C-alpha positions in Angstrom: 11.4 6.9 -11.2 8.2 8.2 -12.8 5.1 6.1 -12.2 2.4 5.9 -14.8 -1.2 5.4 -13.7 -4.2 6.0 -16.0 -7.8 5.6 -15.1 -10.6 7.6 -16.7 -14.3 7.3 -16.1 -17.0 9.6 -17.2 -19.5 8.1 -14.8 -19.4 6.4 -11.4 -18.4 2.7 -11.6 -19.9 0.2 -9.1 -17.7 -2.8 -8.2 -20.1 -5.7 -7.7 -19.2 -9.0 -9.2 -15.8 -8.1 -10.7 -12.7 -6.4 -9.4 -11.1 -3.3 -10.7 -7.4 -3.9 -11.6 -5.1 -1.0 -12.0 -1.6 -1.6 -13.5 1.1 0.7 -12.3 4.1 1.2 -14.5 7.4 2.9 -13.9 9.8 3.8 -16.7 7.5 1.8 -19.1 7.8 -1.4 -17.1 5.1 -2.9 -14.9 5.8 -2.0 -11.2 2.7 -3.7 -9.8 -1.0 -4.3 -9.8 -3.5 -2.7 -7.5 -6.8 -4.6 -7.2 -9.9 -3.1 -5.7 -12.8 -5.3 -4.7 -15.8 -5.0 -2.5 -14.0 -6.8 0.4 -10.3 -6.0 0.0 -7.6 -3.8 -1.5 -4.7 -5.8 -2.8 -1.2 -4.9 -4.0 0.8 -7.3 -6.1 4.3 -6.0 -6.9 6.0 -7.2 -10.1 9.1 -8.3 -8.2 8.7 -11.7 -6.5 10.4 -12.6 -3.3 11.7 -16.2 -2.9 9.9 -18.2 -0.3 7.4 -15.4 0.5 4.0 -14.4 -0.8 4.3 -11.2 -2.8 0.7 -10.0 -2.5 -0.4 -7.6 0.2 -4.1 -7.8 1.1 -6.1 -5.7 3.4 -9.7 -5.2 4.2 -11.1 -1.8 3.6 -11.4 -1.3 7.4 -7.7 -2.2 7.9 -6.7 0.0 5.1 -8.6 2.9 6.7 -6.9 2.4 10.0 -3.4 2.1 8.4 -3.8 5.2 6.3 -5.0 7.2 9.2 -2.1 6.2 11.5 
């Protein structure tokens, strides 16, 4: 399962009034979408679960704690 992620910037990009959305693909199909905003980092997988929200949202502080543990 090869994931495809492409983001290229020649300069710094400030995220102020709009979110940065990154589409992640695997084997040519959308695997999910990562959204970066000033307040949160969100992951929305393509696969939906019945009866459950399929979006995972964390504040940047919570993400920092999680990634360090």
